[in-house]
N, C-alpha and C positions, 0 to 999 in steps of 0.2 A: 504494500500500500504506500502511495506517495501522498503527502499532505503539504500544501503550500499555504502559508499564513501571510496575509497582507495587513499591515498595521502601520500606524505612525509612531509606535513605541516598540520597535523590535527588541530592544534590550530587555523589556519586561517579559516578553515571551521567551527569549533565549535563556534567561535564568531558570525558568521552570523546566526547560528541556534537559537540564543537567542533572535532574534528580528523579528519584522514584520510578514510577511506571514509564515515564517518558524516556529516561535514560536506558532502562532495561529493554524496552521495545526496540530502540535504535541499536543498542549493542547486539541484540539478537538478530538484527537485520530484518525484522518483521515489518518495519515501517521506516520510511525516509521522510524526515520533517525539515522543511526549509522555510526560513522567516525572511520576509521582504519588507523593506521600508517603502511605503506608498509614495513618499516624496521623490523617489527615484523616477517616477513617471510624470512628474510635474514639468511644466515648460516655462515658468516665470522665475524671476530672480528671488522671490520670496518663498518659492517652493510651496505654493498655496494648495491646500487640499480641501478648503472649505470656502463658502461665500455666503452673503446675506440672502435670506429667503425672499423669493418673489411674494408680493402681497404684504410684506412687512411682518413684524413679530420678533420675539426675543431669540437670541442665539444665532448660530450659524449652521449651514447645511453642507454635508459632504458632497463635493462635486463629482459629476459623472465622468469627466474626461480622464483623470488619472486612473480611476478604477477600471474604466473600459480598456485603456491601454495596457494596464497590468494584467487583466484577465486574458486579453487577446494574446499577450506574449507567453503566458504560462499555460494556457488551455491546451488540452489534448483531446483525442477522440472520446475517451471515457471519463472526461472531467465532469464533476458536479460542483457547482458553486454554492456555498452555504453562508448565510448571513444570520445574525441574531438580532431580533427586534422585538419590542413588546407585543406586536400583533402577529408574531410567528406562531406556528403550531407548538403547543406545550410539549416540552421535552419529557419523554417517558423511556423506561428501559426497553420497551419494544422498538422505539425509534433507534436507540443505540445498537440494538441487535441487527436491525435492517442495514444500518450504515456499516457495520462490521462484517456483513455477510461475505463480501468478496475482497480477497486480498489484493486483487488487481485494480481496485478502485483508485481514482485520483480525485482528491478533494482540494478545493481552494476555499479557505475561510476568509471572510471579510470582517475586519474589526471596525465597527462603527464608532463615531464620537459626536459630540456637540448635540444638535437637535435631531441627528439621524441622517439617513441617506436621501439624496435626491430620489424621488419615487421612481424615476426611470431606471435607476439601478436595480431596484427590486422587481420592476415589471419586465425587464428585458435581459438582465444579466444573471440573476439569482435563480437557482433551481430549487433550493430548499431554504425555507425561512423558519427559524426556530426561536422560541422563547424559553428561557430556563426558569421562569417564574414571574409572578405578578408583582414585580418591583423594578426599580430603575437603578442602573449602575452608571458610572461615569464613562464607561467605554466598553467595547466588545471583546477586549482581551481576556478577561476572566470568564465570560460565557464560552468563548472559543476553547479555552483550556479545559473547562468543565466537560464540554462535549467530546473533545479529543481524548481526555482521560477515560471517559466512559467507553469510547470505541476501542482504545488500545487494550484495555484489560480483558476484552472479549475476544481478541485475536488469539488463535491457537499458539501456545508456546510462550506467551508473555507472562502469565501468572505461573508461580511455582507449581500449582496444582490446578489444572483446568476445571476440576470439579467445583472449585471455589466460585466460579462464574455461573455455575448452574444452580446450586442450592443457596440462593440468596434472595434478599428482598426484591419484590416486584417481578421476579421471574415468572411466577404463576399467579399474578394478581393478588399476592399476599405478601405480608411482611415476614421477615425471617424469624425463626424460632429463637429463644434465648440461648446464649452461649455461656459456658462456664469453663474454668481451668483451675489448676491448683492455686491455693490449698483447698482441700475438700471442705474444711470448716474454718471460716474466718470470723472470729469474734461472735460465734453463735449463728452466723449466716451460712447455711449449709447448701451444698449442691444437691439438687433433686435426686432422690434415691434411684430412680429409674435409670439415670445416666451412669450409675456406678455398677450396675449388675452385669453389663456386657451382653445383654439380650438385645440384639440389633433390631429385631422385629418390633419389640416393645418400644425401643427408643424411637424408631421411625414413626410409630403411631403417636407417641407423646409429642414429638416434634411437629407432626402434621396438625395435631389438635391445638398445640400452643400457637402455631403460626396463624391458624384461622381465628383463634380466640383474640390474639393481639391485634390482628387486622380489623376484626369487627369492632374492637374497642377503640382503636386509635385512627384507623383509616377505612371505615366502611365504604367510602366512595370508590375505592379501587377494586372492590370485590365484585366479580361477575355473579349475578344472582343465580345463574344456572350451576355454579360451582359450589353453592352452599347446600 
């Protein structure tokens, strides 16, 4: 998988790429990530990437020209351009699984700023528009990193144990069951007895019940009625 990230703050992205899942995926050559400074595609002395909005109003709007030129230079036959905006499709685990399905995919991520993108960018250049939540951030770098992190951990061979990406929250429209580790008894707080017996069928039933119980209590909105 190849990922290109277009941003006006490349250093912010580059720091993240040195650590954790980003570093591991690149070292294992599962993914190639390249960061690009959008100002490279500007053609004025000030390297302007934004301008005043038509019709007036507060703030500035990201211009279409440099973004168009950047995408045209980086785009391949199998490219999908992804942007994050408040009116994008809400990000879910199912979305990340679809994006991680093919290791041959090429993604270009656009990191927005200011009052957002010139609408023509979203209308003509962007294939996938995603929102990571009902709140506003100062730029698209963090949302982009959130999405890429979610994609990379689903690619085969990236996690130490691929099973970790299967039995976790949101995989089957439920939250994950509670997890415990040593010590068995900490100040009177004990690990559930069923987890200590070594009966894997009983443990599986307990985990399934707990998963459904926690989901119904904390996030009933994500449960499909036919699965209850």
